[in-house]
CHARMM-style PDB file with segment names, atoms N, HN, CA, C and O in Angstrom:
ATOM      1  N   UNK     1      15.789  -7.807 -16.576  1.00  0.00      PROA
ATOM      2  CA  UNK     1      15.499  -6.819 -15.574  1.00  0.00      PROA
ATOM      3  C   UNK     1      14.640  -7.451 -14.488  1.00  0.00      PROA
ATOM      4  O   UNK     1      13.739  -8.239 -14.776  1.00  0.00      PROA
ATOM      5  N   UNK     2      14.925  -7.100 -13.237  1.00  0.00      PROA
ATOM      6  HN  UNK     2      15.657  -6.460 -13.002  1.00  0.00      PROA
ATOM      7  CA  UNK     2      14.143  -7.602 -12.118  1.00  0.00      PROA
ATOM      8  C   UNK     2      12.756  -6.973 -12.120  1.00  0.00      PROA
ATOM      9  O   UNK     2      12.574  -5.840 -12.565  1.00  0.00      PROA
ATOM     10  N   UNK     3      11.788  -7.720 -11.620  1.00  0.00      PROA
ATOM     11  HN  UNK     3      11.936  -8.641 -11.258  1.00  0.00      PROA
ATOM     12  CA  UNK     3      10.435  -7.193 -11.518  1.00  0.00      PROA
ATOM     13  C   UNK     3      10.081  -7.042 -10.042  1.00  0.00      PROA
ATOM     14  O   UNK     3      10.648  -7.732  -9.195  1.00  0.00      PROA
ATOM     15  N   UNK     4       9.142  -6.139  -9.727  1.00  0.00      PROA
ATOM     16  HN  UNK     4       8.682  -5.578 -10.416  1.00  0.00      PROA
ATOM     17  CA  UNK     4       8.773  -5.956  -8.321  1.00  0.00      PROA
ATOM     18  C   UNK     4       8.241  -7.254  -7.715  1.00  0.00      PROA
ATOM     19  O   UNK     4       7.499  -7.996  -8.358  1.00  0.00      PROA
ATOM     20  N   UNK     5       8.631  -7.510  -6.477  1.00  0.00      PROA
ATOM     21  HN  UNK     5       9.234  -6.907  -5.954  1.00  0.00      PROA
ATOM     22  CA  UNK     5       8.151  -8.679  -5.750  1.00  0.00      PROA
ATOM     23  C   UNK     5       7.234  -8.267  -4.605  1.00  0.00      PROA
ATOM     24  O   UNK     5       6.454  -9.083  -4.115  1.00  0.00      PROA
ATOM     25  N   UNK     6       7.318  -7.011  -4.175  1.00  0.00      PROA
ATOM     26  HN  UNK     6       7.952  -6.348  -4.573  1.00  0.00      PROA
ATOM     27  CA  UNK     6       6.531  -6.519  -3.051  1.00  0.00      PROA
ATOM     28  C   UNK     6       6.482  -4.995  -3.118  1.00  0.00      PROA
ATOM     29  O   UNK     6       7.451  -4.359  -3.533  1.00  0.00      PROA
ATOM     30  N   UNK     7       5.359  -4.409  -2.712  1.00  0.00      PROA
ATOM     31  HN  UNK     7       4.572  -4.926  -2.375  1.00  0.00      PROA
ATOM     32  CA  UNK     7       5.238  -2.955  -2.678  1.00  0.00      PROA
ATOM     33  C   UNK     7       4.397  -2.561  -1.476  1.00  0.00      PROA
ATOM     34  O   UNK     7       3.664  -3.384  -0.927  1.00  0.00      PROA
ATOM     35  N   UNK     8       4.502  -1.301  -1.066  1.00  0.00      PROA
ATOM     36  HN  UNK     8       5.097  -0.632  -1.511  1.00  0.00      PROA
ATOM     37  CA  UNK     8       3.660  -0.769   0.003  1.00  0.00      PROA
ATOM     38  C   UNK     8       3.056   0.557  -0.426  1.00  0.00      PROA
ATOM     39  O   UNK     8       3.674   1.347  -1.139  1.00  0.00      PROA
ATOM     40  N   UNK     9       1.828   0.778   0.031  1.00  0.00      PROA
ATOM     41  HN  UNK     9       1.326   0.137   0.611  1.00  0.00      PROA
ATOM     42  CA  UNK     9       1.114   2.025  -0.211  1.00  0.00      PROA
ATOM     43  C   UNK     9       0.827   2.650   1.145  1.00  0.00      PROA
ATOM     44  O   UNK     9       0.337   1.973   2.048  1.00  0.00      PROA
ATOM     45  N   UNK    10       1.125   3.927   1.296  1.00  0.00      PROA
ATOM     46  HN  UNK    10       1.523   4.477   0.562  1.00  0.00      PROA
ATOM     47  CA  UNK    10       0.753   4.688   2.484  1.00  0.00      PROA
ATOM     48  C   UNK    10      -0.413   5.592   2.102  1.00  0.00      PROA
ATOM     49  O   UNK    10      -0.398   6.217   1.042  1.00  0.00      PROA
ATOM     50  N   UNK    11      -1.428   5.660   2.970  1.00  0.00      PROA
ATOM     51  HN  UNK    11      -1.441   5.152   3.831  1.00  0.00      PROA
ATOM     52  CA  UNK    11      -2.615   6.440   2.637  1.00  0.00      PROA
ATOM     53  C   UNK    11      -3.161   7.151   3.868  1.00  0.00      PROA
ATOM     54  O   UNK    11      -3.090   6.635   4.984  1.00  0.00      PROA
ATOM     55  N   UNK    12      -3.711   8.352   3.646  1.00  0.00      PROA
ATOM     56  HN  UNK    12      -3.769   8.771   2.740  1.00  0.00      PROA
ATOM     57  CA  UNK    12      -4.372   9.086   4.722  1.00  0.00      PROA
ATOM     58  C   UNK    12      -5.677   8.399   5.116  1.00  0.00      PROA
ATOM     59  O   UNK    12      -6.048   8.389   6.290  1.00  0.00      PROA
ATOM     60  N   UNK    13      -6.376   7.822   4.128  1.00  0.00      PROA
ATOM     61  HN  UNK    13      -6.074   7.830   3.175  1.00  0.00      PROA
ATOM     62  CA  UNK    13      -7.659   7.164   4.361  1.00  0.00      PROA
ATOM     63  C   UNK    13      -7.608   5.754   3.761  1.00  0.00      PROA
ATOM     64  O   UNK    13      -8.030   5.563   2.620  1.00  0.00      PROA
ATOM     65  N   UNK    14      -7.104   4.768   4.502  1.00  0.00      PROA
ATOM     66  HN  UNK    14      -6.762   4.923   5.428  1.00  0.00      PROA
ATOM     67  CA  UNK    14      -6.969   3.411   3.963  1.00  0.00      PROA
ATOM     68  C   UNK    14      -8.277   2.830   3.417  1.00  0.00      PROA
ATOM     69  O   UNK    14      -8.260   2.132   2.403  1.00  0.00      PROA
ATOM     70  N   UNK    15      -9.408   3.106   4.072  1.00  0.00      PROA
ATOM     71  HN  UNK    15      -9.422   3.673   4.895  1.00  0.00      PROA
ATOM     72  CA  UNK    15     -10.675   2.555   3.588  1.00  0.00      PROA
ATOM     73  C   UNK    15     -11.001   3.045   2.178  1.00  0.00      PROA
ATOM     74  O   UNK    15     -11.497   2.277   1.354  1.00  0.00      PROA
ATOM     75  N   UNK    16     -10.727   4.306   1.902  1.00  0.00      PROA
ATOM     76  HN  UNK    16     -10.324   4.929   2.572  1.00  0.00      PROA
ATOM     77  CA  UNK    16     -10.976   4.868   0.573  1.00  0.00      PROA
ATOM     78  C   UNK    16     -10.053   4.216  -0.458  1.00  0.00      PROA
ATOM     79  O   UNK    16     -10.476   3.929  -1.578  1.00  0.00      PROA
ATOM     80  N   UNK    17      -8.806   3.984  -0.085  1.00  0.00      PROA
ATOM     81  HN  UNK    17      -8.462   4.217   0.825  1.00  0.00      PROA
ATOM     82  CA  UNK    17      -7.841   3.349  -0.991  1.00  0.00      PROA
ATOM     83  C   UNK    17      -8.256   1.906  -1.265  1.00  0.00      PROA
ATOM     84  O   UNK    17      -8.185   1.443  -2.404  1.00  0.00      PROA
ATOM     85  N   UNK    18      -8.690   1.196  -0.223  1.00  0.00      PROA
ATOM     86  HN  UNK    18      -8.748   1.573   0.702  1.00  0.00      PROA
ATOM     87  CA  UNK    18      -9.145  -0.183  -0.403  1.00  0.00      PROA
ATOM     88  C   UNK    18     -10.326  -0.227  -1.362  1.00  0.00      PROA
ATOM     89  O   UNK    18     -10.350  -1.056  -2.271  1.00  0.00      PROA
ATOM     90  N   UNK    19     -11.300   0.648  -1.174  1.00  0.00      PROA
ATOM     91  HN  UNK    19     -11.280   1.322  -0.436  1.00  0.00      PROA
ATOM     92  CA  UNK    19     -12.457   0.692  -2.073  1.00  0.00      PROA
ATOM     93  C   UNK    19     -12.028   0.957  -3.516  1.00  0.00      PROA
ATOM     94  O   UNK    19     -12.523   0.307  -4.438  1.00  0.00      PROA
ATOM     95  N   UNK    20     -11.113   1.907  -3.719  1.00  0.00      PROA
ATOM     96  HN  UNK    20     -10.711   2.435  -2.971  1.00  0.00      PROA
ATOM     97  CA  UNK    20     -10.662   2.273  -5.062  1.00  0.00      PROA
ATOM     98  C   UNK    20      -9.967   1.104  -5.754  1.00  0.00      PROA
ATOM     99  O   UNK    20     -10.368   0.706  -6.848  1.00  0.00      PROA
ATOM    100  N   UNK    21      -8.928   0.550  -5.126  1.00  0.00      PROA
ATOM    101  HN  UNK    21      -8.602   0.873  -4.237  1.00  0.00      PROA
ATOM    102  CA  UNK    21      -8.150  -0.504  -5.783  1.00  0.00      PROA
ATOM    103  C   UNK    21      -8.947  -1.796  -5.948  1.00  0.00      PROA
ATOM    104  O   UNK    21      -8.710  -2.556  -6.887  1.00  0.00      PROA
ATOM    105  N   UNK    22      -9.884  -2.047  -5.045  1.00  0.00      PROA
ATOM    106  HN  UNK    22     -10.077  -1.430  -4.282  1.00  0.00      PROA
ATOM    107  CA  UNK    22     -10.749  -3.216  -5.204  1.00  0.00      PROA
ATOM    108  C   UNK    22     -11.662  -3.037  -6.414  1.00  0.00      PROA
ATOM    109  O   UNK    22     -11.816  -3.953  -7.222  1.00  0.00      PROA
ATOM    110  N   UNK    23     -12.264  -1.858  -6.536  1.00  0.00      PROA
ATOM    111  HN  UNK    23     -12.139  -1.114  -5.879  1.00  0.00      PROA
ATOM    112  CA  UNK    23     -13.189  -1.597  -7.641  1.00  0.00      PROA
ATOM    113  C   UNK    23     -12.479  -1.533  -8.994  1.00  0.00      PROA
ATOM    114  O   UNK    23     -12.976  -2.076  -9.980  1.00  0.00      PROA
ATOM    115  N   UNK    24     -11.332  -0.880  -9.043  1.00  0.00      PROA
ATOM    116  HN  UNK    24     -10.928  -0.438  -8.242  1.00  0.00      PROA
ATOM    117  CA  UNK    24     -10.654  -0.653 -10.324  1.00  0.00      PROA
ATOM    118  C   UNK    24      -9.838  -1.863 -10.780  1.00  0.00      PROA
ATOM    119  O   UNK    24      -9.885  -2.232 -11.954  1.00  0.00      PROA
ATOM    120  N   UNK    25      -9.090  -2.481  -9.865  1.00  0.00      PROA
ATOM    121  HN  UNK    25      -9.052  -2.181  -8.912  1.00  0.00      PROA
ATOM    122  CA  UNK    25      -8.173  -3.560 -10.246  1.00  0.00      PROA
ATOM    123  C   UNK    25      -8.549  -4.927  -9.697  1.00  0.00      PROA
ATOM    124  O   UNK    25      -7.943  -5.927 -10.083  1.00  0.00      PROA
ATOM    125  N   UNK    26      -9.529  -4.995  -8.809  1.00  0.00      PROA
ATOM    126  HN  UNK    26     -10.021  -4.183  -8.496  1.00  0.00      PROA
ATOM    127  CA  UNK    26      -9.914  -6.273  -8.227  1.00  0.00      PROA
ATOM    128  C   UNK    26      -8.937  -6.801  -7.188  1.00  0.00      PROA
ATOM    129  O   UNK    26      -8.932  -7.993  -6.881  1.00  0.00      PROA
ATOM    130  N   UNK    27      -8.104  -5.906  -6.643  1.00  0.00      PROA
ATOM    131  HN  UNK    27      -8.108  -4.938  -6.892  1.00  0.00      PROA
ATOM    132  CA  UNK    27      -7.141  -6.333  -5.623  1.00  0.00      PROA
ATOM    133  C   UNK    27      -7.878  -6.771  -4.374  1.00  0.00      PROA
ATOM    134  O   UNK    27      -8.968  -6.279  -4.083  1.00  0.00      PROA
ATOM    135  N   UNK    28      -7.276  -7.709  -3.624  1.00  0.00      PROA
ATOM    136  HN  UNK    28      -6.390  -8.108  -3.860  1.00  0.00      PROA
ATOM    137  CA  UNK    28      -7.845  -8.203  -2.370  1.00  0.00      PROA
ATOM    138  C   UNK    28      -7.016  -7.687  -1.203  1.00  0.00      PROA
ATOM    139  O   UNK    28      -5.786  -7.721  -1.241  1.00  0.00      PROA
ATOM    140  N   UNK    29      -7.695  -7.210  -0.168  1.00  0.00      PROA
ATOM    141  HN  UNK    29      -8.694  -7.182  -0.137  1.00  0.00      PROA
ATOM    142  CA  UNK    29      -7.043  -6.657   1.023  1.00  0.00      PROA
ATOM    143  C   UNK    29      -7.454  -7.482   2.236  1.00  0.00      PROA
ATOM    144  O   UNK    29      -8.634  -7.778   2.426  1.00  0.00      PROA
ATOM    145  N   UNK    30      -6.472  -7.848   3.054  1.00  0.00      PROA
ATOM    146  HN  UNK    30      -5.514  -7.606   2.899  1.00  0.00      PROA
ATOM    147  CA  UNK    30      -6.721  -8.589   4.284  1.00  0.00      PROA
ATOM    148  C   UNK    30      -6.031  -7.870   5.430  1.00  0.00      PROA
ATOM    149  O   UNK    30      -4.818  -7.659   5.405  1.00  0.00      PROA
ATOM    150  N   UNK    31      -6.823  -7.492   6.444  1.00  0.00      PROA
ATOM    151  HN  UNK    31      -7.808  -7.663   6.464  1.00  0.00      PROA
ATOM    152  CA  UNK    31      -6.227  -6.794   7.581  1.00  0.00      PROA
ATOM    153  C   UNK    31      -5.352  -7.763   8.363  1.00  0.00      PROA
ATOM    154  O   UNK    31      -5.770  -8.876   8.683  1.00  0.00      PROA
ATOM    155  N   UNK    32      -4.129  -7.325   8.668  1.00  0.00      PROA
ATOM    156  HN  UNK    32      -3.789  -6.421   8.408  1.00  0.00      PROA
ATOM    157  CA  UNK    32      -3.171  -8.124   9.428  1.00  0.00      PROA
ATOM    158  C   UNK    32      -3.392  -7.842  10.911  1.00  0.00      PROA
ATOM    159  O   UNK    32      -3.209  -6.712  11.363  1.00  0.00      PROA
ATOM    160  N   UNK    33      -3.776  -8.842  11.649  1.00  0.00      PROA
ATOM    161  HN  UNK    33      -3.925  -9.760  11.281  1.00  0.00      PROA
ATOM    162  CA  UNK    33      -4.076  -8.696  13.078  1.00  0.00      PROA
ATOM    163  C   UNK    33      -2.792  -8.887  13.893  1.00  0.00      PROA
ATOM    164  O   UNK    33      -1.910  -9.655  13.509  1.00  0.00      PROA
ATOM    165  N   UNK    34      -2.705  -8.182  15.012  1.00  0.00      PROA
ATOM    166  HN  UNK    34      -3.422  -7.558  15.323  1.00  0.00      PROA
ATOM    167  CA  UNK    34      -1.604  -8.384  15.947  1.00  0.00      PROA
ATOM    168  C   UNK    34      -0.410  -7.482  15.734  1.00  0.00      PROA
ATOM    169  O   UNK    34       0.617  -7.668  16.387  1.00  0.00      PROA
ATOM    170  N   UNK    35      -0.507  -6.512  14.841  1.00  0.00      PROA
ATOM    171  HN  UNK    35      -1.341  -6.361  14.310  1.00  0.00      PROA
ATOM    172  CA  UNK    35       0.579  -5.564  14.625  1.00  0.00      PROA
ATOM    173  C   UNK    35       0.310  -4.288  15.415  1.00  0.00      PROA
ATOM    174  O   UNK    35      -0.843  -4.009  15.745  1.00  0.00      PROA
ATOM    175  N   UNK    36       1.339  -3.510  15.724  1.00  0.00      PROA
ATOM    176  HN  UNK    36       2.275  -3.736  15.456  1.00  0.00      PROA
ATOM    177  CA  UNK    36       1.126  -2.268  16.466  1.00  0.00      PROA
ATOM    178  C   UNK    36       0.525  -1.143  15.611  1.00  0.00      PROA
ATOM    179  O   UNK    36       0.195  -0.078  16.134  1.00  0.00      PROA
ATOM    180  N   UNK    37       0.384  -1.372  14.308  1.00  0.00      PROA
ATOM    181  HN  UNK    37       0.652  -2.237  13.882  1.00  0.00      PROA
ATOM    182  CA  UNK    37      -0.238  -0.400  13.401  1.00  0.00      PROA
ATOM    183  C   UNK    37      -1.314  -1.114  12.592  1.00  0.00      PROA
ATOM    184  O   UNK    37      -1.312  -2.341  12.492  1.00  0.00      PROA
ATOM    185  N   UNK    38      -2.233  -0.340  12.013  1.00  0.00      PROA
ATOM    186  HN  UNK    38      -2.234   0.657  12.094  1.00  0.00      PROA
ATOM    187  CA  UNK    38      -3.204  -0.918  11.081  1.00  0.00      PROA
ATOM    188  C   UNK    38      -2.483  -1.212   9.777  1.00  0.00      PROA
ATOM    189  O   UNK    38      -1.879  -0.322   9.178  1.00  0.00      PROA
ATOM    190  N   UNK    39      -2.546  -2.467   9.337  1.00  0.00      PROA
ATOM    191  HN  UNK    39      -3.037  -3.190   9.823  1.00  0.00      PROA
ATOM    192  CA  UNK    39      -1.815  -2.900   8.139  1.00  0.00      PROA
ATOM    193  C   UNK    39      -2.651  -3.934   7.409  1.00  0.00      PROA
ATOM    194  O   UNK    39      -3.206  -4.845   8.023  1.00  0.00      PROA
ATOM    195  N   UNK    40      -2.738  -3.786   6.096  1.00  0.00      PROA
ATOM    196  HN  UNK    40      -2.287  -3.046   5.597  1.00  0.00      PROA
ATOM    197  CA  UNK    40      -3.476  -4.718   5.262  1.00  0.00      PROA
ATOM    198  C   UNK    40      -2.525  -5.357   4.261  1.00  0.00      PROA
ATOM    199  O   UNK    40      -1.699  -4.668   3.663  1.00  0.00      PROA
ATOM    200  N   UNK    41      -2.634  -6.667   4.074  1.00  0.00      PROA
ATOM    201  HN  UNK    41      -3.305  -7.227   4.560  1.00  0.00      PROA
ATOM    202  CA  UNK    41      -1.898  -7.352   3.010  1.00  0.00      PROA
ATOM    203  C   UNK    41      -2.673  -7.157   1.710  1.00  0.00      PROA
ATOM    204  O   UNK    41      -3.903  -7.184   1.708  1.00  0.00      PROA
ATOM    205  N   UNK    42      -1.960  -6.963   0.614  1.00  0.00      PROA
ATOM    206  HN  UNK    42      -0.960  -6.942   0.615  1.00  0.00      PROA
ATOM    207  CA  UNK    42      -2.581  -6.762  -0.695  1.00  0.00      PROA
ATOM    208  C   UNK    42      -2.214  -7.943  -1.584  1.00  0.00      PROA
ATOM    209  O   UNK    42      -1.049  -8.331  -1.678  1.00  0.00      PROA
ATOM    210  N   UNK    43      -3.226  -8.504  -2.232  1.00  0.00      PROA
ATOM    211  HN  UNK    43      -4.172  -8.189  -2.155  1.00  0.00      PROA
ATOM    212  CA  UNK    43      -3.004  -9.560  -3.217  1.00  0.00      PROA
ATOM    213  C   UNK    43      -3.452  -9.043  -4.575  1.00  0.00      PROA
ATOM    214  O   UNK    43      -4.604  -8.647  -4.749  1.00  0.00      PROA
ATOM    215  N   UNK    44      -2.532  -9.051  -5.537  1.00  0.00      PROA
ATOM    216  HN  UNK    44      -1.596  -9.373  -5.395  1.00  0.00      PROA
ATOM    217  CA  UNK    44      -2.846  -8.694  -6.922  1.00  0.00      PROA
ATOM    218  C   UNK    44      -2.675  -9.952  -7.758  1.00  0.00      PROA
ATOM    219  O   UNK    44      -2.394 -11.021  -7.216  1.00  0.00      PROA
ATOM    220  N   UNK    45      -2.838  -9.840  -9.065  1.00  0.00      PROA
ATOM    221  HN  UNK    45      -3.066  -8.971  -9.505  1.00  0.00      PROA
ATOM    222  CA  UNK    45      -2.632 -11.001  -9.933  1.00  0.00      PROA
ATOM    223  C   UNK    45      -1.188 -11.468  -9.920  1.00  0.00      PROA
ATOM    224  O   UNK    45      -0.930 -12.667 -10.025  1.00  0.00      PROA
ATOM    225  N   UNK    46      -0.241 -10.549  -9.793  1.00  0.00      PROA
ATOM    226  HN  UNK    46      -0.450  -9.575  -9.707  1.00  0.00      PROA
ATOM    227  CA  UNK    46       1.163 -10.904  -9.943  1.00  0.00      PROA
ATOM    228  C   UNK    46       2.012 -10.729  -8.691  1.00  0.00      PROA
ATOM    229  O   UNK    46       2.800 -11.610  -8.346  1.00  0.00      PROA
ATOM    230  N   UNK    47       1.856  -9.608  -8.015  1.00  0.00      PROA
ATOM    231  HN  UNK    47       1.216  -8.892  -8.295  1.00  0.00      PROA
ATOM    232  CA  UNK    47       2.759  -9.307  -6.905  1.00  0.00      PROA
ATOM    233  C   UNK    47       1.965  -9.067  -5.628  1.00  0.00      PROA
ATOM    234  O   UNK    47       0.759  -8.822  -5.665  1.00  0.00      PROA
ATOM    235  N   UNK    48       2.645  -9.139  -4.526  1.00  0.00      PROA
ATOM    236  HN  UNK    48       3.624  -9.338  -4.496  1.00  0.00      PROA
ATOM    237  CA  UNK    48       2.026  -8.912  -3.223  1.00  0.00      PROA
ATOM    238  C   UNK    48       2.448  -7.543  -2.698  1.00  0.00      PROA
ATOM    239  O   UNK    48       3.464  -6.986  -3.115  1.00  0.00      PROA
ATOM    240  N   UNK    49       1.649  -7.016  -1.777  1.00  0.00      PROA
ATOM    241  HN  UNK    49       0.824  -7.468  -1.438  1.00  0.00      PROA
ATOM    242  CA  UNK    49       1.992  -5.722  -1.219  1.00  0.00      PROA
ATOM    243  C   UNK    49       1.342  -5.505   0.124  1.00  0.00      PROA
ATOM    244  O   UNK    49       0.755  -6.415   0.711  1.00  0.00      PROA
ATOM    245  N   UNK    50       1.459  -4.278   0.600  1.00  0.00      PROA
ATOM    246  HN  UNK    50       1.935  -3.539   0.124  1.00  0.00      PROA
ATOM    247  CA  UNK    50       0.878  -3.908   1.874  1.00  0.00      PROA
ATOM    248  C   UNK    50       0.343  -2.490   1.832  1.00  0.00      PROA
ATOM    249  O   UNK    50       0.776  -1.669   1.023  1.00  0.00      PROA
ATOM    250  N   UNK    51      -0.599  -2.217   2.711  1.00  0.00      PROA
ATOM    251  HN  UNK    51      -0.950  -2.884   3.367  1.00  0.00      PROA
ATOM    252  CA  UNK    51      -1.202  -0.892   2.834  1.00  0.00      PROA
ATOM    253  C   UNK    51      -1.172  -0.499   4.297  1.00  0.00      PROA
ATOM    254  O   UNK    51      -1.527  -1.296   5.166  1.00  0.00      PROA
ATOM    255  N   UNK    52      -0.751   0.725   4.575  1.00  0.00      PROA
ATOM    256  HN  UNK    52      -0.463   1.373   3.869  1.00  0.00      PROA
ATOM    257  CA  UNK    52      -0.765   1.228   5.933  1.00  0.00      PROA
ATOM    258  C   UNK    52      -1.184   2.683   5.943  1.00  0.00      PROA
ATOM    259  O   UNK    52      -1.029   3.398   4.952  1.00  0.00      PROA
ATOM    260  N   UNK    53      -1.724   3.117   7.088  1.00  0.00      PROA
ATOM    261  HN  UNK    53      -1.850   2.536   7.892  1.00  0.00      PROA
ATOM    262  CA  UNK    53      -2.065   4.528   7.234  1.00  0.00      PROA
ATOM    263  C   UNK    53      -0.776   5.337   7.210  1.00  0.00      PROA
ATOM    264  O   UNK    53       0.214   4.970   7.842  1.00  0.00      PROA
ATOM    265  N   UNK    54      -0.801   6.434   6.479  1.00  0.00      PROA
ATOM    266  HN  UNK    54      -1.605   6.732   5.965  1.00  0.00      PROA
ATOM    267  CA  UNK    54       0.388   7.285   6.359  1.00  0.00      PROA
ATOM    268  C   UNK    54       0.855   7.693   7.757  1.00  0.00      PROA
ATOM    269  O   UNK    54       0.077   8.272   8.515  1.00  0.00      PROA
ATOM    270  N   UNK    55       2.123   7.400   8.116  1.00  0.00      PROA
ATOM    271  HN  UNK    55       2.756   6.930   7.500  1.00  0.00      PROA
ATOM    272  CA  UNK    55       2.600   7.680   9.466  1.00  0.00      PROA
ATOM    273  C   UNK    55       2.978   9.139   9.714  1.00  0.00      PROA
ATOM    274  O   UNK    55       3.232   9.519  10.857  1.00  0.00      PROA
ATOM    275  N   UNK    56       3.019   9.954   8.673  1.00  0.00      PROA
ATOM    276  HN  UNK    56       2.812   9.645   7.745  1.00  0.00      PROA
ATOM    277  CA  UNK    56       3.375  11.366   8.802  1.00  0.00      PROA
ATOM    278  C   UNK    56       2.507  12.168   7.842  1.00  0.00      PROA
ATOM    279  O   UNK    56       1.898  11.606   6.932  1.00  0.00      PROA
ATOM    280  N   UNK    57       2.450  13.444   8.039  1.00  0.00      PROA
ATOM    281  HN  UNK    57       2.945  13.901   8.779  1.00  0.00      PROA
ATOM    282  CA  UNK    57       1.697  14.315   7.155  1.00  0.00      PROA
ATOM    283  C   UNK    57       2.243  14.225   5.731  1.00  0.00      PROA
ATOM    284  O   UNK    57       3.456  14.182   5.525  1.00  0.00      PROA
ATOM    285  N   UNK    58       1.354  14.195   4.770  1.00  0.00      PROA
ATOM    286  HN  UNK    58       0.369  14.229   4.937  1.00  0.00      PROA
ATOM    287  CA  UNK    58       1.776  14.173   3.362  1.00  0.00      PROA
ATOM    288  C   UNK    58       2.561  15.440   3.051  1.00  0.00      PROA
ATOM    289  O   UNK    58       2.207  16.519   3.526  1.00  0.00      PROA
ATOM    290  N   UNK    59       3.622  15.322   2.257  1.00  0.00      PROA
ATOM    291  HN  UNK    59       3.910  14.446   1.870  1.00  0.00      PROA
ATOM    292  CA  UNK    59       4.394  16.512   1.906  1.00  0.00      PROA
ATOM    293  C   UNK    59       3.592  17.419   0.971  1.00  0.00      PROA
ATOM    294  O   UNK    59       2.650  16.961   0.324  1.00  0.00      PROA
ATOM    295  N   UNK    60       3.956  18.695   0.897  1.00  0.00      PROA
ATOM    296  HN  UNK    60       4.721  19.067   1.422  1.00  0.00      PROA
ATOM    297  CA  UNK    60       3.265  19.600  -0.021  1.00  0.00      PROA
ATOM    298  C   UNK    60       3.415  19.118  -1.467  1.00  0.00      PROA
ATOM    299  O   UNK    60       4.346  18.386  -1.801  1.00  0.00      PROA
ATOM    300  N   UNK    61       2.489  19.542  -2.302  1.00  0.00      PROA
ATOM    301  HN  UNK    61       1.732  20.137  -2.031  1.00  0.00      PROA
ATOM    302  CA  UNK    61       2.541  19.178  -3.731  1.00  0.00      PROA
ATOM    303  C   UNK    61       3.903  19.519  -4.329  1.00  0.00      PROA
ATOM    304  O   UNK    61       4.530  20.516  -3.968  1.00  0.00      PROA
ATOM    305  N   UNK    62       4.335  18.682  -5.235  1.00  0.00      PROA
ATOM    306  HN  UNK    62       3.826  17.872  -5.528  1.00  0.00      PROA
ATOM    307  CA  UNK    62       5.554  18.860  -6.013  1.00  0.00      PROA
ATOM    308  C   UNK    62       6.829  18.804  -5.162  1.00  0.00      PROA
ATOM    309  O   UNK    62       7.867  19.329  -5.565  1.00  0.00      PROA
ATOM    310  N   UNK    63       6.751  18.169  -3.985  1.00  0.00      PROA
ATOM    311  HN  UNK    63       5.908  17.743  -3.657  1.00  0.00      PROA
ATOM    312  CA  UNK    63       7.957  18.102  -3.160  1.00  0.00      PROA
ATOM    313  C   UNK    63       8.407  16.663  -2.887  1.00  0.00      PROA
ATOM    314  O   UNK    63       9.259  16.441  -2.028  1.00  0.00      PROA
ATOM    315  N   UNK    64       7.864  15.715  -3.585  1.00  0.00      PROA
ATOM    316  HN  UNK    64       7.172  15.895  -4.283  1.00  0.00      PROA
ATOM    317  CA  UNK    64       8.298  14.330  -3.404  1.00  0.00      PROA
ATOM    318  C   UNK    64       7.432  13.590  -2.404  1.00  0.00      PROA
ATOM    319  O   UNK    64       6.402  14.092  -1.956  1.00  0.00      PROA
ATOM    320  N   UNK    65       7.867  12.396  -2.066  1.00  0.00      PROA
ATOM    321  HN  UNK    65       8.704  11.988  -2.430  1.00  0.00      PROA
ATOM    322  CA  UNK    65       7.088  11.544  -1.177  1.00  0.00      PROA
ATOM    323  C   UNK    65       7.740  11.433   0.191  1.00  0.00      PROA
ATOM    324  O   UNK    65       8.902  11.796   0.372  1.00  0.00      PROA
ATOM    325  N   UNK    66       6.964  10.919   1.168  1.00  0.00      PROA
ATOM    326  HN  UNK    66       6.020  10.624   1.022  1.00  0.00      PROA
ATOM    327  CA  UNK    66       7.510  10.642   2.494  1.00  0.00      PROA
ATOM    328  C   UNK    66       8.439   9.432   2.412  1.00  0.00      PROA
ATOM    329  O   UNK    66       9.554   9.455   2.933  1.00  0.00      PROA
ATOM    330  N   UNK    67       7.965   8.381   1.755  1.00  0.00      PROA
ATOM    331  HN  UNK    67       7.059   8.362   1.332  1.00  0.00      PROA
ATOM    332  CA  UNK    67       8.719   7.133   1.682  1.00  0.00      PROA
ATOM    333  C   UNK    67       8.101   6.244   0.621  1.00  0.00      PROA
ATOM    334  O   UNK    67       6.972   6.464   0.183  1.00  0.00      PROA
ATOM    335  N   UNK    68       8.851   5.247   0.220  1.00  0.00      PROA
ATOM    336  HN  UNK    68       9.768   5.068   0.576  1.00  0.00      PROA
ATOM    337  CA  UNK    68       8.312   4.222  -0.661  1.00  0.00      PROA
ATOM    338  C   UNK    68       9.064   2.931  -0.371  1.00  0.00      PROA
ATOM    339  O   UNK    68      10.167   2.939   0.176  1.00  0.00      PROA
ATOM    340  N   UNK    69       8.443   1.833  -0.749  1.00  0.00      PROA
ATOM    341  HN  UNK    69       7.547   1.827  -1.193  1.00  0.00      PROA
ATOM    342  CA  UNK    69       9.075   0.531  -0.534  1.00  0.00      PROA
ATOM    343  C   UNK    69       8.703  -0.368  -1.693  1.00  0.00      PROA
ATOM    344  O   UNK    69       7.537  -0.734  -1.840  1.00  0.00      PROA
ATOM    345  N   UNK    70       9.649  -0.723  -2.501  1.00  0.00      PROA
ATOM    346  HN  UNK    70      10.596  -0.425  -2.382  1.00  0.00      PROA
ATOM    347  CA  UNK    70       9.465  -1.671  -3.577  1.00  0.00      PROA
ATOM    348  C   UNK    70      10.623  -2.632  -3.525  1.00  0.00      PROA
ATOM    349  O   UNK    70      11.782  -2.215  -3.539  1.00  0.00      PROA
ATOM    350  N   UNK    71      10.328  -3.905  -3.467  1.00  0.00      PROA
ATOM    351  HN  UNK    71       9.387  -4.244  -3.456  1.00  0.00      PROA
ATOM    352  CA  UNK    71      11.371  -4.921  -3.440  1.00  0.00      PROA
ATOM    353  C   UNK    71      11.305  -5.728  -4.720  1.00  0.00      PROA
ATOM    354  O   UNK    71      10.220  -6.102  -5.164  1.00  0.00      PROA
ATOM    355  N   UNK    72      12.450  -5.998  -5.315  1.00  0.00      PROA
ATOM    356  HN  UNK    72      13.332  -5.693  -4.954  1.00  0.00      PROA
ATOM    357  CA  UNK    72      12.501  -6.738  -6.579  1.00  0.00      PROA
ATOM    358  C   UNK    72      13.023  -8.146  -6.360  1.00  0.00      PROA
ATOM    359  O   UNK    72      13.771  -8.431  -5.426  1.00  0.00      PROA
ATOM    360  N   UNK    73      12.592  -9.013  -7.266  1.00  0.00      PROA
ATOM    361  HN  UNK    73      11.984  -8.782  -8.025  1.00  0.00      PROA
ATOM    362  CA  UNK    73      13.047 -10.409  -7.235  1.00  0.00      PROA
ATOM    363  C   UNK    73      14.470 -10.493  -7.712  1.00  0.00      PROA
ATOM    364  OT1 UNK    73      15.041 -11.582  -7.761  1.00  0.00      PROA
TER     365      UNK     73
END
C-alpha cells in the first residue's frame, strides 16, 4: 500500500495550529516567502506537508470539509 508523501492543513488561525503541532508532535514550520498567500512548509519525522490559512469559511459541523490534499508515493 502507498503511504502519504505530502499533506496540507487549512486553518482559520495558522499560529494556533503551529503552536499545537509543534508542542504535541515536534513538527517544524517554515514560512514560505514570495507566495501570494501565507504558506508554511511542515517537516515531520516521515512526511512533508504544508499549512495555509483556510481560503473559505469552514463548513457547518457534520457536513464534510472544504478540501483536502494528500499525495501518496
